[in-house]
N, CA and C atoms as an extended XYZ file, in Angstrom:
516
Properties=species:S:1:pos:R:3:atomname:S:1:resname:S:1:resid:I:1 pbc="F F F"
N       119.067       93.295      128.299 N   MET     1
C       119.922       92.444      127.240 CA  MET     1
C       121.216       92.943      127.575 C   MET     1
N       122.100       91.533      127.908 N   PHE     2
C       123.340       91.559      128.173 CA  PHE     2
C       123.802       92.430      128.958 C   PHE     2
N       122.971       92.199      130.264 N   ASN     3
C       123.256       92.862      131.762 CA  ASN     3
C       123.812       91.975      132.598 C   ASN     3
N       124.932       91.074      132.479 N   ILE     4
C       125.134       89.885      133.340 CA  ILE     4
C       125.936       90.621      134.472 C   ILE     4
N       125.873       90.457      135.621 N   GLU     5
C       126.795       91.098      136.593 CA  GLU     5
C       127.813       89.947      137.090 C   GLU     5
N       128.943       90.552      137.612 N   THR     6
C       130.025       89.702      137.717 CA  THR     6
C       129.643       88.559      138.670 C   THR     6
N       129.027       88.975      139.886 N   ASP     7
C       128.523       88.009      140.851 CA  ASP     7
C       127.288       87.023      140.379 C   ASP     7
N       127.078       87.241      139.099 N   GLU     8
C       126.106       86.198      138.773 CA  GLU     8
C       126.681       85.317      137.755 C   GLU     8
N       127.965       85.509      137.273 N   ILE     9
C       128.579       84.554      136.153 CA  ILE     9
C       128.625       83.042      136.396 C   ILE     9
N       128.550       82.642      137.558 N   PHE    10
C       128.646       81.027      137.951 CA  PHE    10
C       127.224       80.819      138.128 C   PHE    10
N       126.411       81.672      138.119 N   LYS    11
C       124.704       81.182      138.327 CA  LYS    11
C       124.350       80.221      137.382 C   LYS    11
N       123.625       79.085      137.734 N   ASN    12
C       123.297       78.034      136.761 CA  ASN    12
C       124.262       77.261      136.326 C   ASN    12
N       125.629       77.202      136.743 N   PHE    13
C       126.726       76.225      136.210 CA  PHE    13
C       126.522       75.002      137.013 C   PHE    13
N       126.688       73.886      136.252 N   PRO    14
C       126.392       72.468      137.076 CA  PRO    14
C       127.410       72.321      138.137 C   PRO    14
N       126.822       72.117      139.409 N   ASN    15
C       127.803       71.839      140.608 CA  ASN    15
C       128.259       70.391      140.414 C   ASN    15
N       129.548       70.191      141.068 N   ARG    16
C       130.057       69.118      141.084 CA  ARG    16
C       129.343       68.103      142.450 C   ARG    16
N       129.070       66.874      142.173 N   THR    17
C       128.653       66.203      143.213 CA  THR    17
C       129.384       66.412      144.488 C   THR    17
N       130.429       66.294      144.838 N   ASN    18
C       131.311       66.657      145.986 CA  ASN    18
C       132.219       67.856      145.909 C   ASN    18
N       132.136       68.834      146.343 N   LYS    19
C       133.027       69.892      146.172 CA  LYS    19
C       134.401       69.283      146.940 C   LYS    19
N       135.469       69.888      146.190 N   LEU    20
C       136.699       69.598      146.385 CA  LEU    20
C       137.230       70.462      147.761 C   LEU    20
N       137.813       69.984      148.818 N   ASN    21
C       138.604       70.742      149.597 CA  ASN    21
C       139.655       71.464      149.407 C   ASN    21
N       140.440       70.803      148.610 N   ARG    22
C       141.593       71.528      148.355 CA  ARG    22
C       141.977       70.994      146.778 C   ARG    22
N       142.697       71.928      145.895 N   LEU    23
C       143.031       71.777      144.683 CA  LEU    23
C       144.341       71.221      144.931 C   LEU    23
N       144.733       70.070      144.124 N   GLN    24
C       146.035       69.507      143.851 CA  GLN    24
C       146.399       69.832      142.461 C   GLN    24
N       147.841       70.005      142.326 N   ASN    25
C       148.342       70.025      140.763 CA  ASN    25
C       147.830       71.223      140.210 C   ASN    25
N       147.356       72.133      140.394 N   ILE    26
C       146.938       73.404      139.750 CA  ILE    26
C       147.926       74.523      140.211 C   ILE    26
N       148.829       74.945      139.164 N   PRO    27
C       149.708       75.697      139.412 CA  PRO    27
C       149.274       77.491      139.252 C   PRO    27
N       147.752       77.711      139.225 N   LEU    28
C       147.311       78.797      139.019 CA  LEU    28
C       146.779       79.311      140.492 C   LEU    28
N       146.800       80.460      140.780 N   LYS    29
C       146.392       81.286      142.027 CA  LYS    29
C       145.096       81.975      141.546 C   LYS    29
N       144.622       82.179      140.573 N   ASP    30
C       143.506       82.820      140.453 CA  ASP    30
C       142.265       82.397      140.953 C   ASP    30
N       141.630       83.160      142.001 N   VAL    31
C       140.634       82.834      142.984 CA  VAL    31
C       139.372       82.510      142.100 C   VAL    31
N       139.063       82.855      141.213 N   TRP    32
C       137.845       82.841      140.305 CA  TRP    32
C       138.025       81.321      139.635 C   TRP    32
N       139.294       81.201      139.165 N   TYR    33
C       139.470       79.598      138.485 CA  TYR    33
C       139.395       78.574      139.608 C   TYR    33
N       139.902       78.911      140.704 N   GLN    34
C       139.963       77.856      141.908 CA  GLN    34
C       138.582       77.687      142.369 C   GLN    34
N       137.828       78.784      142.376 N   GLN    35
C       136.285       78.541      142.940 CA  GLN    35
C       135.533       77.840      141.809 C   GLN    35
N       135.948       78.078      140.754 N   TYR    36
C       135.265       77.207      139.546 CA  TYR    36
C       135.548       75.721      139.553 C   TYR    36
N       136.683       75.588      139.880 N   LEU    37
C       137.372       74.197      139.749 CA  LEU    37
C       136.807       73.276      141.220 C   LEU    37
N       136.605       74.005      142.298 N   ILE    38
C       136.232       73.401      143.503 CA  ILE    38
C       134.681       73.030      143.390 C   ILE    38
N       134.015       74.062      142.719 N   GLU    39
C       132.485       73.836      143.099 CA  GLU    39
C       131.820       73.377      141.742 C   GLU    39
N       132.287       73.493      140.497 N   TYR    40
C       131.771       73.095      139.560 CA  TYR    40
C       132.314       71.999      138.494 C   TYR    40
N       131.683       71.457      137.727 N   LYS    41
C       132.213       70.439      136.698 CA  LYS    41
C       132.235       70.815      135.335 C   LYS    41
N       133.020       70.112      134.528 N   SER    42
C       132.975       70.638      133.235 CA  SER    42
C       131.571       70.482      132.499 C   SER    42
N       131.532       71.613      131.588 N   PHE    43
C       130.097       71.597      130.763 CA  PHE    43
C       130.582       72.704      129.536 C   PHE    43
N       129.557       72.639      128.557 N   ASP    44
C       129.433       73.594      127.449 CA  ASP    44
C       128.784       74.815      127.869 C   ASP    44
N       129.621       75.969      128.022 N   LEU    45
C       128.808       77.202      128.336 CA  LEU    45
C       128.400       77.752      127.211 C   LEU    45
N       129.224       77.543      126.146 N   THR    46
C       128.529       77.771      124.548 CA  THR    46
C       129.352       76.627      123.673 C   THR    46
N       128.825       76.430      122.471 N   PRO    47
C       129.799       75.575      121.670 CA  PRO    47
C       131.195       75.943      121.526 C   PRO    47
N       131.559       77.265      121.615 N   ASP    48
C       132.798       77.766      121.607 CA  ASP    48
C       133.685       77.758      123.002 C   ASP    48
N       133.064       77.410      124.085 N   PHE    49
C       133.199       77.526      125.542 CA  PHE    49
C       133.151       76.406      126.382 C   PHE    49
N       133.945       75.245      126.173 N   ARG    50
C       133.771       74.072      126.809 CA  ARG    50
C       134.489       73.947      127.863 C   ARG    50
N       134.153       74.585      129.241 N   LEU    51
C       134.946       74.272      130.344 CA  LEU    51
C       135.302       73.489      130.971 C   LEU    51
N       136.595       73.147      131.446 N   TYR    52
C       137.076       71.725      131.993 CA  TYR    52
C       136.854       71.955      133.464 C   TYR    52
N       136.189       70.895      134.041 N   GLY    53
C       136.398       70.795      135.401 CA  GLY    53
C       137.457       70.427      135.950 C   GLY    53
N       137.644       70.255      137.315 N   TYR    54
C       139.002       69.774      137.945 CA  TYR    54
C       139.574       68.476      137.075 C   TYR    54
N       138.924       67.381      137.056 N   GLU    55
C       139.352       66.080      136.606 CA  GLU    55
C       139.767       66.253      135.219 C   GLU    55
N       138.933       66.664      134.316 N   GLU    56
C       139.180       67.221      132.927 CA  GLU    56
C       140.434       68.109      132.691 C   GLU    56
N       140.755       69.221      133.516 N   SER    57
C       141.696       70.146      133.538 CA  SER    57
C       142.991       69.237      133.761 C   SER    57
N       143.220       68.627      134.797 N   ILE    58
C       144.197       67.651      135.100 CA  ILE    58
C       144.520       66.842      133.894 C   ILE    58
N       143.509       66.115      133.340 N   LYS    59
C       143.806       65.196      132.185 CA  LYS    59
C       144.541       65.732      130.817 C   LYS    59
N       143.700       66.854      130.624 N   TRP    60
C       144.345       67.562      129.391 CA  TRP    60
C       145.637       68.171      129.500 C   TRP    60
N       145.962       68.763      130.868 N   ASN    61
C       147.251       69.126      131.124 CA  ASN    61
C       148.322       68.202      131.353 C   ASN    61
N       147.855       67.189      131.911 N   ASN    62
C       148.987       65.960      132.062 CA  ASN    62
C       149.420       65.541      130.430 C   ASN    62
N       148.328       65.261      129.688 N   TYR    63
C       148.596       65.142      128.132 CA  TYR    63
C       149.638       66.457      127.657 C   TYR    63
N       149.330       67.480      127.980 N   LEU    64
C       150.332       68.490      127.525 CA  LEU    64
C       151.677       68.380      128.148 C   LEU    64
N       151.703       67.895      129.523 N   LYS    65
C       153.087       67.860      130.001 CA  LYS    65
C       153.883       66.889      129.367 C   LYS    65
N       153.188       65.692      129.088 N   LYS    66
C       153.730       64.466      128.610 CA  LYS    66
C       154.338       64.599      127.120 C   LYS    66
N       153.258       65.238      126.378 N   TYR    67
C       153.628       65.222      124.835 CA  TYR    67
C       153.942       66.751      124.159 C   TYR    67
N       153.832       67.750      124.882 N   PHE    68
C       154.212       69.123      124.611 CA  PHE    68
C       154.582       69.822      125.739 C   PHE    68
N       155.940       69.452      126.325 N   PRO    69
C       156.286       69.934      127.415 CA  PRO    69
C       156.673       71.476      127.592 C   PRO    69
N       157.138       71.720      126.452 N   ASP    70
C       157.345       73.199      126.344 CA  ASP    70
C       156.078       74.173      126.399 C   ASP    70
N       154.982       73.738      125.839 N   CYS    71
C       153.789       74.344      126.024 CA  CYS    71
C       153.085       74.426      127.525 C   CYS    71
N       153.468       73.302      128.064 N   SER    72
C       152.904       73.243      129.631 CA  SER    72
C       153.485       73.900      130.409 C   SER    72
N       154.845       74.222      129.905 N   LYS    73
C       155.631       75.248      130.805 CA  LYS    73
C       155.260       76.657      130.893 C   LYS    73
N       154.255       76.975      129.920 N   ARG    74
C       153.805       78.540      129.488 CA  ARG    74
C       152.436       78.530      130.029 C   ARG    74
N       151.760       77.424      129.627 N   PHE    75
C       150.352       77.526      129.646 CA  PHE    75
C       149.632       76.417      130.382 C   PHE    75
N       148.530       76.660      130.790 N   TRP    76
C       147.506       75.614      131.519 CA  TRP    76
C       146.151       75.792      130.610 C   TRP    76
N       145.578       74.567      130.184 N   GLN    77
C       144.485       74.534      129.180 CA  GLN    77
C       143.295       74.320      130.110 C   GLN    77
N       142.344       75.401      129.922 N   ILE    78
C       141.107       75.549      130.868 CA  ILE    78
C       139.853       75.226      130.008 C   ILE    78
N       139.791       75.241      128.590 N   ALA    79
C       138.639       74.872      127.739 CA  ALA    79
C       138.960       74.838      126.479 C   ALA    79
N       137.911       74.207      125.710 N   ASP    80
C       138.094       73.991      124.128 CA  ASP    80
C       136.871       74.624      123.543 C   ASP    80
N       136.852       74.586      122.237 N   THR    81
C       135.750       75.081      121.286 CA  THR    81
C       134.939       74.025      120.948 C   THR    81
N       135.617       72.700      121.117 N   GLY    82
C       134.592       71.703      120.424 CA  GLY    82
C       134.840       71.570      118.868 C   GLY    82
N       135.988       72.334      118.485 N   GLN    83
C       136.237       72.396      116.974 CA  GLN    83
C       137.501       72.151      116.847 C   GLN    83
N       138.442       71.815      117.877 N   GLY    84
C       139.934       71.656      117.939 CA  GLY    84
C       140.667       73.086      118.295 C   GLY    84
N       140.116       74.143      118.420 N   ASP    85
C       140.841       75.370      119.081 CA  ASP    85
C       140.733       75.150      120.647 C   ASP    85
N       141.663       75.695      121.299 N   GLN    86
C       141.606       75.645      122.713 CA  GLN    86
C       141.922       76.965      123.564 C   GLN    86
N       141.404       76.888      124.833 N   TRP    87
C       141.701       78.034      125.397 CA  TRP    87
C       142.530       77.830      126.752 C   TRP    87
N       143.497       78.767      126.925 N   PHE    88
C       144.623       78.538      128.063 CA  PHE    88
C       144.546       79.717      128.817 C   PHE    88
N       145.114       79.568      130.157 N   LEU    89
C       145.648       80.530      130.941 CA  LEU    89
C       147.071       80.540      131.035 C   LEU    89
N       147.750       81.679      130.688 N   ALA    90
C       149.250       81.675      130.860 CA  ALA    90
C       149.519       81.453      132.111 C   ALA    90
N       150.721       80.709      132.542 N   LEU    91
C       151.088       80.659      133.795 CA  LEU    91
C       151.951       81.957      134.353 C   LEU    91
N       152.509       82.606      133.797 N   GLU    92
C       153.191       83.710      133.967 CA  GLU    92
C       152.084       84.920      134.529 C   GLU    92
N       151.239       85.294      133.742 N   ASP    93
C       150.438       86.498      134.249 CA  ASP    93
C       148.992       86.167      134.289 C   ASP    93
N       148.420       84.757      134.022 N   GLU    94
C       147.146       84.081      134.225 CA  GLU    94
C       146.145       84.798      133.285 C   GLU    94
N       146.756       85.520      132.188 N   LYS    95
C       145.846       85.917      131.041 CA  LYS    95
C       145.107       84.910      130.119 C   LYS    95
N       144.040       84.782      129.750 N   VAL    96
C       143.475       83.848      128.777 CA  VAL    96
C       144.191       84.005      127.430 C   VAL    96
N       144.661       82.883      126.853 N   TYR    97
C       145.124       82.960      125.394 CA  TYR    97
C       144.306       82.024      124.483 C   TYR    97
N       143.935       82.200      123.379 N   PHE    98
C       143.298       81.240      122.417 CA  PHE    98
C       144.438       80.703      121.595 C   PHE    98
N       144.209       79.267      121.337 N   TYR    99
C       144.962       78.681      120.382 CA  TYR    99
C       144.217       78.244      119.354 C   TYR    99
N       144.569       78.522      118.072 N   ASP   100
C       143.959       78.165      116.721 CA  ASP   100
C       144.659       76.830      116.208 C   ASP   100
N       143.660       75.928      116.087 N   HIS   101
C       144.331       74.608      115.718 CA  HIS   101
C       144.846       74.504      114.232 C   HIS   101
N       144.506       75.544      113.553 N   ASP   102
C       144.787       75.614      111.978 CA  ASP   102
C       146.544       75.839      112.118 C   ASP   102
N       146.940       76.038      113.226 N   TYR   103
C       148.708       76.201      113.125 CA  TYR   103
C       149.092       74.948      113.555 C   TYR   103
N       148.488       73.772      113.845 N   GLY   104
C       148.915       72.478      113.915 CA  GLY   104
C       148.940       72.278      115.387 C   GLY   104
N       148.961       71.051      115.787 N   MET   105
C       148.872       70.756      117.060 CA  MET   105
C       150.161       70.400      117.642 C   MET   105
N       151.229       70.982      117.306 N   GLU   106
C       152.360       71.160      117.982 CA  GLU   106
C       152.664       72.392      118.811 C   GLU   106
N       151.459       73.290      118.681 N   TYR   107
C       151.269       74.319      119.568 CA  TYR   107
C       152.346       75.504      118.951 C   TYR   107
N       152.255       75.714      118.008 N   ASP   108
C       153.160       76.603      117.317 CA  ASP   108
C       152.878       78.131      117.958 C   ASP   108
N       153.841       78.827      118.331 N   GLU   109
C       153.697       80.093      118.783 CA  GLU   109
C       153.042       81.181      118.287 C   GLU   109
N       153.109       81.127      116.899 N   ALA   110
C       152.028       81.876      116.125 CA  ALA   110
C       150.367       81.624      116.177 C   ALA   110
N       150.150       80.334      116.647 N   GLY   111
C       148.901       80.054      116.839 CA  GLY   111
C       148.200       80.551      118.151 C   GLY   111
N       148.917       81.095      118.984 N   PHE   112
C       148.364       81.750      120.391 CA  PHE   112
C       148.044       83.095      120.157 C   PHE   112
N       146.849       83.421      120.719 N   LYS   113
C       146.494       84.735      120.852 CA  LYS   113
C       146.010       85.170      122.068 C   LYS   113
N       146.702       86.102      122.684 N   LYS   114
C       146.517       86.692      123.935 CA  LYS   114
C       145.164       87.485      123.685 C   LYS   114
N       144.150       87.128      124.838 N   MET   115
C       142.965       87.914      124.818 CA  MET   115
C       142.769       88.864      125.961 C   MET   115
N       143.986       89.263      126.593 N   ASN   116
C       143.963       90.138      127.656 CA  ASN   116
C       142.974       90.358      128.865 C   ASN   116
N       142.449       89.302      129.045 N   ILE   117
C       141.571       88.977      129.932 CA  ILE   117
C       141.872       87.842      131.099 C   ILE   117
N       141.090       87.868      132.175 N   ASN   118
C       141.411       86.979      133.210 CA  ASN   118
C       140.377       85.827      132.977 C   ASN   118
N       140.531       84.805      134.053 N   PHE   119
C       139.278       83.758      133.864 CA  PHE   119
C       138.063       84.129      134.205 C   PHE   119
N       137.849       85.228      135.271 N   ARG   120
C       136.521       85.829      135.308 CA  ARG   120
C       136.136       86.512      134.253 C   ARG   120
N       136.706       87.434      133.774 N   GLN   121
C       136.312       87.996      132.449 CA  GLN   121
C       136.145       87.084      131.201 C   GLN   121
N       136.630       86.043      131.120 N   PHE   122
C       136.631       84.887      130.210 CA  PHE   122
C       135.069       84.227      130.391 C   PHE   122
N       135.181       83.889      131.641 N   VAL   123
C       133.507       83.378      131.736 CA  VAL   123
C       132.641       84.393      131.678 C   VAL   123
N       132.496       85.529      132.097 N   HIS   124
C       131.643       86.690      131.822 CA  HIS   124
C       131.275       86.900      130.271 C   HIS   124
N       132.421       86.837      129.394 N   PHE   125
C       132.269       86.876      127.967 CA  PHE   125
C       131.375       85.602      127.602 C   PHE   125
N       131.912       84.423      127.898 N   GLY   126
C       131.090       83.315      127.654 CA  GLY   126
C       129.610       83.291      128.049 C   GLY   126
N       129.279       84.039      129.090 N   CYS   127
C       127.912       84.081      129.565 CA  CYS   127
C       127.279       85.036      128.651 C   CYS   127
N       127.757       86.186      127.997 N   LEU   128
C       127.257       87.098      127.224 CA  LEU   128
C       127.075       86.241      125.702 C   LEU   128
N       128.111       85.368      125.434 N   LEU   129
C       128.009       84.516      124.143 CA  LEU   129
C       126.719       83.488      124.176 C   LEU   129
N       126.447       83.068      125.453 N   ARG   130
C       125.502       82.235      125.596 CA  ARG   130
C       123.982       82.904      125.416 C   ARG   130
N       123.927       84.245      125.975 N   GLU   131
C       122.923       84.964      125.885 CA  GLU   131
C       122.585       85.304      124.589 C   GLU   131
N       123.581       85.695      123.884 N   LEU   132
C       123.699       86.172      122.293 CA  LEU   132
C       122.967       85.006      121.507 C   LEU   132
N       123.509       83.821      121.849 N   GLU   133
C       123.012       82.629      121.259 CA  GLU   133
C       121.587       82.313      121.323 C   GLU   133
N       121.063       82.505      122.638 N   TYR   134
C       119.781       82.317      122.894 CA  TYR   134
C       118.819       83.259      122.337 C   TYR   134
N       119.290       84.439      122.166 N   TYR   135
C       118.421       85.723      121.293 CA  TYR   135
C       118.489       84.991      119.857 C   TYR   135
N       119.353       84.703      119.158 N   ILE   136
C       119.533       84.152      117.907 CA  ILE   136
C       118.771       82.822      117.569 C   ILE   136
N       119.013       82.154      118.336 N   PHE   137
C       118.370       80.741      118.053 CA  PHE   137
C       117.092       80.364      118.575 C   PHE   137
N       116.897       80.713      119.991 N   ASP   138
C       115.555       80.534      120.502 CA  ASP   138
C       114.657       81.539      120.257 C   ASP   138
N       114.816       82.699      120.205 N   LYS   139
C       114.128       83.991      120.230 CA  LYS   139
C       114.022       84.419      118.734 C   LYS   139
N       114.830       83.773      117.895 N   GLU   140
C       115.009       84.304      116.534 CA  GLU   140
C       115.097       85.789      116.194 C   GLU   140
N       115.861       86.260      116.820 N   ILE   141
C       116.109       87.716      116.576 CA  ILE   141
C       117.244       87.801      115.859 C   ILE   141
N       117.252       88.588      114.774 N   VAL   142
C       118.132       88.758      113.665 CA  VAL   142
C       119.602       89.353      114.255 C   VAL   142
N       120.396       88.743      113.942 N   LYS   143
C       121.786       88.827      114.714 CA  LYS   143
C       122.221       90.318      114.298 C   LYS   143
N       121.934       91.033      113.376 N   GLU   144
C       122.311       92.280      113.162 CA  GLU   144
C       121.801       93.403      113.912 C   GLU   144
N       120.566       93.023      114.727 N   THR   145
C       120.054       93.888      115.657 CA  THR   145
C       120.595       93.803      117.073 C   THR   145
N       121.292       92.724      117.023 N   LEU   146
C       121.988       92.333      118.295 CA  LEU   146
C       123.106       93.036      118.408 C   LEU   146
N       124.041       93.088      117.249 N   ARG   147
C       125.415       93.420      117.365 CA  ARG   147
C       125.636       94.457      118.277 C   ARG   147
N       125.185       95.656      118.077 N   GLU   148
C       125.745       96.814      118.788 CA  GLU   148
C       125.594       96.681      120.302 C   GLU   148
N       124.336       96.251      120.714 N   PRO   149
C       124.450       96.002      122.172 CA  PRO   149
C       125.242       94.706      122.709 C   PRO   149
N       125.447       93.731      122.039 N   PHE   150
C       126.521       92.901      122.251 CA  PHE   150
C       128.041       93.272      122.226 C   PHE   150
N       128.403       94.021      121.300 N   VAL   151
C       129.491       94.480      121.357 CA  VAL   151
C       129.996       95.522      122.301 C   VAL   151
N       128.994       96.294      122.623 N   LYS   152
C       129.166       97.234      123.737 CA  LYS   152
C       129.185       96.439      125.211 C   LYS   152
N       128.431       95.324      125.250 N   ALA   153
C       128.699       94.656      126.603 CA  ALA   153
C       129.801       94.008      126.640 C   ALA   153
N       130.398       93.463      125.530 N   VAL   154
C       131.684       92.593      125.492 CA  VAL   154
C       132.832       93.599      125.688 C   VAL   154
N       132.872       94.815      125.097 N   ASN   155
C       133.943       95.592      125.378 CA  ASN   155
C       133.673       96.276      126.760 C   ASN   155
N       132.722       96.249      127.542 N   LYS   156
C       132.428       96.779      128.910 CA  LYS   156
C       133.464       95.806      129.731 C   LYS   156
N       133.692       94.490      129.480 N   ILE   157
C       134.407       93.523      130.130 CA  ILE   157
C       135.763       93.948      129.911 C   ILE   157
N       136.199       94.110      128.855 N   GLU   158
C       137.622       94.753      128.533 CA  GLU   158
C       137.640       95.580      127.349 C   GLU   158
N       138.151       96.640      127.180 N   ASP   159
C       138.075       97.534      125.941 CA  ASP   159
C       138.692       96.908      124.994 C   ASP   159
N       137.854       96.754      123.641 N   GLY   160
C       138.593       96.140      122.721 CA  GLY   160
C       138.398       94.494      122.589 C   GLY   160
N       137.824       93.968      123.726 N   LEU   161
C       137.761       92.484      123.551 CA  LEU   161
C       137.033       92.083      122.394 C   LEU   161
N       135.935       92.565      121.944 N   PHE   162
C       135.265       92.034      120.739 CA  PHE   162
C       135.847       91.866      119.497 C   PHE   162
N       136.922       93.032      119.298 N   GLY   163
C       137.575       92.912      118.156 CA  GLY   163
C       138.884       91.891      118.260 C   GLY   163
N       139.195       91.506      119.489 N   ASN   164
C       140.306       90.507      119.801 CA  ASN   164
C       139.650       88.934      119.609 C   ASN   164
N       138.300       88.977      119.942 N   TYR   165
C       137.671       87.711      119.847 CA  TYR   165
C       137.879       87.076      118.455 C   TYR   165
N       138.515       85.783      118.341 N   PRO   166
C       138.824       85.047      117.115 CA  PRO   166
C       137.691       84.908      116.245 C   PRO   166
N       136.527       84.693      116.722 N   TYR   167
C       135.155       84.509      115.868 CA  TYR   167
C       134.408       85.621      115.733 C   TYR   167
N       135.040       86.982      115.909 N   SER   168
C       134.477       88.200      115.780 CA  SER   168
C       133.684       88.202      114.344 C   SER   168
N       134.425       87.727      113.272 N   ALA   169
C       134.085       87.804      111.830 CA  ALA   169
C       132.742       87.506      111.726 C   ALA   169
N       132.256       86.590      112.550 N   TYR   170
C       130.847       85.694      112.164 CA  TYR   170
C       129.844       87.144      112.603 C   TYR   170
N       130.261       88.276      113.170 N   PHE   171
C       129.192       89.133      113.198 CA  PHE   171
C       129.296       90.469      112.537 C   PHE   171
N       130.541       90.436      111.310 N   LYS   172
C       130.496       91.575      110.482 CA  LYS   172
C       129.552       91.172      109.321 C   LYS   172
């Protein structure tokens, strides 16, 4: 339970019909992020992690550049939650940030929360969330019995990550 290895995180992701030979207009050098864009298409890892493939990533980031140029100079949008919140990689350090849409869609600085993880860790975390949802909804295991092993697995990715997760209150 909750034993996903790093080399397995892209396992079962939906492949692109045609892999890209090179990436254009992507300002990030993270090899895991580049691999994802080259090989895989957009999909919902969980309801809180809708990962953008190459085309969708370009579309959303062009929108940011056009309407929110200050935000686009600092962040690259990589995913959304399906509820209005968004996930970004910072251009400066390529760390993941969460944006809470309750702060408004003008990308108020106060709405950004640094997660202190990179893209690989973000996807690893998303895979753990997918596994948790499987146990809760498909296997009907009471979430309270899953909390301790789940939190432990999440914090193995990055110490304190669970407490930094915007939706961690759901598990309290």
